PANU-544564 format. One record per residue (C-alpha): x, y, z; residue in one letter. Coordinates in steps of 0.1 Angstrom, whole numbers, plus 5000, padded with zeros to 4 digits. Layout:
x->X&y->Y&z->Z&resn->A
...
% end
This chain:
x->5203&y->5316&z->4964&resn->M
x->5211&y->5294&z->4933&resn->T
x->5198&y->5260&z->4927&resn->V
x->5232&y->5245&z->4936&resn->R
x->5233&y->5265&z->4969&resn->E
x->5197&y->5256&z->4977&resn->A
x->5204&y->5219&z->4972&resn->L
x->5234&y->5220&z->4994&resn->Q
x->5215&y->5239&z->5021&resn->H
x->5186&y->5215&z->5020&resn->A
x->5209&y->5184&z->5020&resn->S
x->5228&y->5197&z->5050&resn->D
x->5197&y->5203&z->5070&resn->R
x->5182&y->5169&z->5062&resn->L
x->5215&y->5151&z->5069&resn->R
x->5217&y->5167&z->5104&resn->Q
x->5182&y->5156&z->5111&resn->A
x->5191&y->5119&z->5103&resn->G
x->5171&y->5116&z->5071&resn->V
x->5182&y->5085&z->5052&resn->A
x->5186&y->5100&z->5017&resn->N
x->5192&y->5137&z->5023&resn->P
x->5204&y->5146&z->4988&resn->R
x->5176&y->5128&z->4970&resn->Q
x->5150&y->5144&z->4993&resn->D
x->5166&y->5178&z->4989&resn->A
x->5163&y->5176&z->4951&resn->R
x->5127&y->5165&z->4953&resn->I
x->5117&y->5192&z->4977&resn->L
x->5136&y->5220&z->4960&resn->T
x->5121&y->5210&z->4926&resn->A
x->5086&y->5210&z->4942&resn->A
x->5092&y->5245&z->4957&resn->A
x->5101&y->5258&z->4923&resn->M
x->5073&y->5240&z->4905&resn->G
x->5098&y->5219&z->4885&resn->R
x->5107&y->5183&z->4881&resn->R
x->5137&y->5170&z->4900&resn->P
x->5156&y->5163&z->4868&resn->G
x->5152&y->5199&z->4857&resn->D
x->5176&y->5211&z->4884&resn->L
x->5206&y->5192&z->4870&resn->I
x->5206&y->5214&z->4838&resn->A
x->5203&y->5247&z->4856&resn->Y
x->5225&y->5247&z->4888&resn->P
x->5231&y->5285&z->4886&resn->E
x->5194&y->5294&z->4883&resn->A
x->5182&y->5317&z->4910&resn->M
x->5153&y->5308&z->4933&resn->L
x->5127&y->5335&z->4938&resn->A
x->5118&y->5346&z->4973&resn->E
x->5086&y->5327&z->4974&resn->H
x->5104&y->5296&z->4962&resn->H
x->5128&y->5299&z->4992&resn->L
x->5099&y->5304&z->5015&resn->T
x->5081&y->5273&z->5002&resn->D
x->5114&y->5253&z->5005&resn->L
x->5120&y->5263&z->5041&resn->E
x->5084&y->5253&z->5050&resn->H
x->5088&y->5218&z->5034&resn->T
x->5123&y->5213&z->5049&resn->L
x->5109&y->5221&z->5084&resn->A
x->5083&y->5193&z->5078&resn->R
x->5109&y->5168&z->5065&resn->R
x->5133&y->5176&z->5095&resn->V
x->5104&y->5165&z->5117&resn->R
x->5106&y->5132&z->5097&resn->R
x->5074&y->5137&z->5078&resn->E
x->5077&y->5116&z->5046&resn->P
x->5083&y->5134&z->5013&resn->V
x->5052&y->5117&z->4999&resn->S
x->5030&y->5132&z->5027&resn->R
x->5046&y->5166&z->5022&resn->I
x->5038&y->5164&z->4985&resn->L
x->5004&y->5148&z->4991&resn->G
x->5009&y->5118&z->4968&resn->S
x->5027&y->5085&z->4963&resn->R
x->5035&y->5066&z->4931&resn->E
x->5024&y->5030&z->4934&resn->F
x->5023&y->5005&z->4905&resn->W
x->5034&y->5034&z->4883&resn->S
x->5002&y->5052&z->4892&resn->L
x->4997&y->5084&z->4913&resn->P
x->4978&y->5081&z->4945&resn->F
x->4966&y->5109&z->4967&resn->E
x->4974&y->5104&z->5004&resn->L
x->4955&y->5116&z->5035&resn->S
x->4960&y->5115&z->5073&resn->E
x->4937&y->5085&z->5074&resn->E
x->4955&y->5063&z->5048&resn->T
x->4987&y->5044&z->5049&resn->L
x->5015&y->5056&z->5027&resn->D
x->5017&y->5028&z->5001&resn->P
x->5050&y->5009&z->5001&resn->R
x->5068&y->4994&z->4972&resn->P
x->5067&y->4960&z->4990&resn->D
x->5029&y->4960&z->4986&resn->S
x->5033&y->4958&z->4948&resn->E
x->5042&y->4921&z->4955&resn->T
x->5005&y->4915&z->4963&resn->L
x->4994&y->4931&z->4931&resn->V
x->5019&y->4911&z->4910&resn->E
x->5011&y->4878&z->4928&resn->A
x->4974&y->4884&z->4923&resn->T
x->4977&y->4890&z->4886&resn->L
x->4999&y->4860&z->4882&resn->E
x->4973&y->4839&z->4899&resn->T
x->4945&y->4851&z->4877&resn->L
x->4964&y->4848&z->4845&resn->R
x->4934&y->4855&z->4822&resn->E
x->4933&y->4893&z->4824&resn->R
x->4904&y->4898&z->4800&resn->Q
x->4879&y->4879&z->4822&resn->R
x->4854&y->4899&z->4842&resn->P
x->4865&y->4892&z->4878&resn->Y
x->4849&y->4906&z->4909&resn->S
x->4874&y->4921&z->4934&resn->L
x->4870&y->4929&z->4971&resn->L
x->4896&y->4950&z->4989&resn->D
x->4894&y->4949&z->5027&resn->L
x->4910&y->4979&z->5044&resn->G
x->4914&y->4997&z->5011&resn->T
x->4931&y->5029&z->5024&resn->G
x->4941&y->5049&z->4993&resn->T
x->4926&y->5022&z->4971&resn->G
x->4960&y->5014&z->4957&resn->C
x->4956&y->4976&z->4956&resn->L
x->4921&y->4976&z->4941&resn->L
x->4927&y->5004&z->4916&resn->L
x->4961&y->4990&z->4905&resn->S
x->4945&y->4956&z->4898&resn->L
x->4916&y->4972&z->4879&resn->L
x->4940&y->4991&z->4857&resn->K
x->4954&y->4957&z->4847&resn->E
x->4920&y->4939&z->4845&resn->L
x->4900&y->4960&z->4820&resn->P
x->4868&y->4939&z->4823&resn->E
x->4867&y->4936&z->4861&resn->S
x->4851&y->4956&z->4888&resn->W
x->4856&y->4959&z->4925&resn->G
x->4846&y->4971&z->4960&resn->L
x->4869&y->4987&z->4985&resn->G
x->4860&y->4986&z->5022&resn->V
x->4875&y->5007&z->5049&resn->D
x->4864&y->5016&z->5085&resn->V
x->4877&y->5052&z->5080&resn->S
x->4854&y->5076&z->5063&resn->L
x->4884&y->5097&z->5053&resn->G
x->4901&y->5068&z->5037&resn->A
x->4870&y->5060&z->5017&resn->V
x->4868&y->5096&z->5005&resn->A
x->4904&y->5095&z->4995&resn->T
x->4900&y->5062&z->4976&resn->A
x->4870&y->5076&z->4957&resn->R
x->4891&y->5106&z->4946&resn->R
x->4919&y->5083&z->4934&resn->N
x->4894&y->5062&z->4914&resn->A
x->4881&y->5094&z->4898&resn->E
x->4916&y->5106&z->4889&resn->R
x->4925&y->5073&z->4875&resn->L
x->4894&y->5070&z->4853&resn->G
x->4881&y->5040&z->4873&resn->L
x->4850&y->5055&z->4889&resn->R
x->4827&y->5033&z->4868&resn->D
x->4843&y->5001&z->4879&resn->R
x->4853&y->5008&z->4916&resn->A
x->4829&y->5014&z->4945&resn->T
x->4839&y->5021&z->4981&resn->F
x->4821&y->5014&z->5013&resn->L
x->4826&y->5026&z->5049&resn->N
x->4825&y->4994&z->5070&resn->A
x->4846&y->4972&z->5092&resn->S
x->4862&y->4943&z->5072&resn->W
x->4834&y->4920&z->5060&resn->T
x->4805&y->4935&z->5080&resn->D
x->4774&y->4940&z->5059&resn->A
x->4790&y->4921&z->5029&resn->L
x->4773&y->4893&z->5010&resn->S
x->4776&y->4875&z->4977&resn->G
x->4807&y->4857&z->4964&resn->Q
x->4839&y->4872&z->4950&resn->W
x->4866&y->4859&z->4927&resn->D
x->4894&y->4877&z->4945&resn->V
x->4897&y->4892&z->4980&resn->I
x->4928&y->4912&z->4987&resn->V
x->4939&y->4930&z->5019&resn->S
x->4969&y->4947&z->5034&resn->N
x->4957&y->4946&z->5070&resn->P
x->4975&y->4960&z->5101&resn->P
x->5001&y->4935&z->5112&resn->Y
x->5026&y->4954&z->5134&resn->V
x->5027&y->4944&z->5170&resn->S
x->5028&y->4969&z->5198&resn->E
x->5064&y->4959&z->5205&resn->R
x->5074&y->4964&z->5169&resn->E
x->5058&y->4998&z->5167&resn->L
x->5085&y->5014&z->5188&resn->A
x->5112&y->5000&z->5164&resn->E
x->5097&y->5015&z->5132&resn->L
x->5112&y->5046&z->5115&resn->E
x->5097&y->5079&z->5126&resn->P
x->5083&y->5084&z->5090&resn->E
x->5060&y->5054&z->5097&resn->V
x->5055&y->5055&z->5134&resn->R
x->5046&y->5092&z->5136&resn->L
x->5027&y->5097&z->5104&resn->Y
x->5008&y->5066&z->5093&resn->D
x->4975&y->5060&z->5111&resn->P
x->4980&y->5036&z->5140&resn->L
x->4949&y->5016&z->5134&resn->R
x->4961&y->5008&z->5099&resn->A
x->4995&y->4997&z->5113&resn->L
x->4990&y->4979&z->5146&resn->V
x->4971&y->4947&z->5154&resn->A
x->4966&y->4929&z->5186&resn->D
x->4976&y->4892&z->5192&resn->D
x->5012&y->4900&z->5184&resn->N
x->5002&y->4915&z->5150&resn->G
x->4980&y->4886&z->5140&resn->L
x->4946&y->4898&z->5152&resn->G
x->4935&y->4913&z->5119&resn->A
x->4943&y->4881&z->5100&resn->Y
x->4922&y->4861&z->5124&resn->R
x->4893&y->4885&z->5119&resn->E
x->4895&y->4885&z->5081&resn->I
x->4902&y->4848&z->5076&resn->L
x->4873&y->4838&z->5099&resn->S
x->4848&y->4855&z->5076&resn->S
x->4861&y->4853&z->5040&resn->V
x->4854&y->4817&z->5031&resn->R
x->4817&y->4822&z->5025&resn->P
x->4825&y->4852&z->5004&resn->L
x->4848&y->4834&z->4980&resn->L
x->4836&y->4819&z->4948&resn->D
x->4842&y->4782&z->4942&resn->E
x->4875&y->4790&z->4924&resn->D
x->4882&y->4822&z->4942&resn->G
x->4911&y->4831&z->4964&resn->F
x->4923&y->4856&z->4991&resn->V
x->4956&y->4874&z->4988&resn->A
x->4970&y->4889&z->5020&resn->L
x->5001&y->4910&z->5026&resn->E
x->5021&y->4896&z->5055&resn->I
x->5049&y->4909&z->5077&resn->G
x->5084&y->4895&z->5083&resn->A
x->5082&y->4861&z->5100&resn->G
x->5044&y->4858&z->5098&resn->Q
x->5040&y->4833&z->5069&resn->A
x->5038&y->4802&z->5090&resn->Q
x->5014&y->4818&z->5116&resn->Y
x->4991&y->4831&z->5089&resn->V
x->4992&y->4798&z->5071&resn->T
x->4981&y->4780&z->5103&resn->E
x->4953&y->4805&z->5108&resn->I
x->4942&y->4800&z->5072&resn->S
x->4941&y->4762&z->5076&resn->M
x->4921&y->4765&z->5108&resn->S
x->4895&y->4786&z->5089&resn->M
x->4890&y->4761&z->5061&resn->G
x->4915&y->4776&z->5036&resn->L
x->4945&y->4760&z->5019&resn->D
x->4976&y->4782&z->5013&resn->V
x->4986&y->4777&z->4976&resn->T
x->5014&y->4803&z->4973&resn->R
x->5037&y->4825&z->4993&resn->I
x->5052&y->4853&z->4972&resn->A
x->5084&y->4871&z->4981&resn->R
x->5092&y->4908&z->4977&resn->D
x->5124&y->4922&z->4961&resn->L
x->5143&y->4917&z->4993&resn->Q
x->5135&y->4880&z->4994&resn->G
x->5110&y->4884&z->5023&resn->M
x->5077&y->4865&z->5024&resn->D
x->5053&y->4893&z->5016&resn->R
x->5020&y->4879&z->5001&resn->C
x->5000&y->4848&z->5010&resn->L
x->4974&y->4833&z->4987&resn->I
x->4948&y->4809&z->5000&resn->A
x->4917&y->4791&z->4986&resn->R
x->4888&y->4772&z->5002&resn->P
x->4897&y->4737&z->5012&resn->K
x->4885&y->4712&z->4986&resn->G
x->4885&y->4737&z->4957&resn->S
x->4897&y->4722&z->4925&resn->R
x->4925&y->4748&z->4922&resn->V
x->4937&y->4743&z->4958&resn->A
x->4939&y->4705&z->4954&resn->E
x->4958&y->4709&z->4921&resn->K
x->4984&y->4734&z->4933&resn->K
x->4992&y->4728&z->4970&resn->G
x->5021&y->4746&z->4987&resn->W
x->5054&y->4734&z->5001&resn->N
x->5063&y->4767&z->5016&resn->G
x->5092&y->4774&z->4992&resn->E
x->5075&y->4789&z->4962&resn->E
x->5086&y->4825&z->4954&resn->S
% end
């Protein structure tokens, strides 16, 4: 089978399975089976696939037909232009979450200062490690209730050369934590039980449910986190939370009830409210900035 024929075969199978971008996924999986980059296939459409390449391709196609994400099949996902290993116990990082990284960096501004960062529910470590790559003098702690996620985050820190500035702890949210932090970030579970059934199979069937779903109509994790972060924040510190569609006002109200002022809501590339930043009430920065609910 030639590369052209393999791509057509793979595209047809994925299209019939209802995959959203069959041609793109076919190119990625065919290239992976051949040990090549996707762009290499364009130049050699008549190249022949070896038997073991075809075997590998059929195996990965069978997984994709079952709607397993390409990133999980390949075992990694690019986030903030960095490669992150995935595991069964971690969320597959989404491009939307880069909004939190961007908003956090814009809020800090002075990137050469030695900030202390805390990442609650760290998963792959993508938020913490992406921030540390941009903040060369800073260090951080990632916390996750899953031992598997903690192990994955440690491996990612090692691969990215950040082992000396990133530590990971197996714990639930802020349990066993003390001290004060300049920045606390989190992408907590925020999908309600009702919304879960409406998610794409790639998410619903393959992301760990405890990293996706929260009680109280998707707001339970926010209540738990926000009820405990204020004593952990430095005087001029802030918390940055990823939020789901339509949750900005609810999470703002929870923040205010917990002694925090929301100073910014950042929107993702689709124009959706995606990241909420809050500071302790009465802090100099919170009083200076304020928020009218319209900042992007």
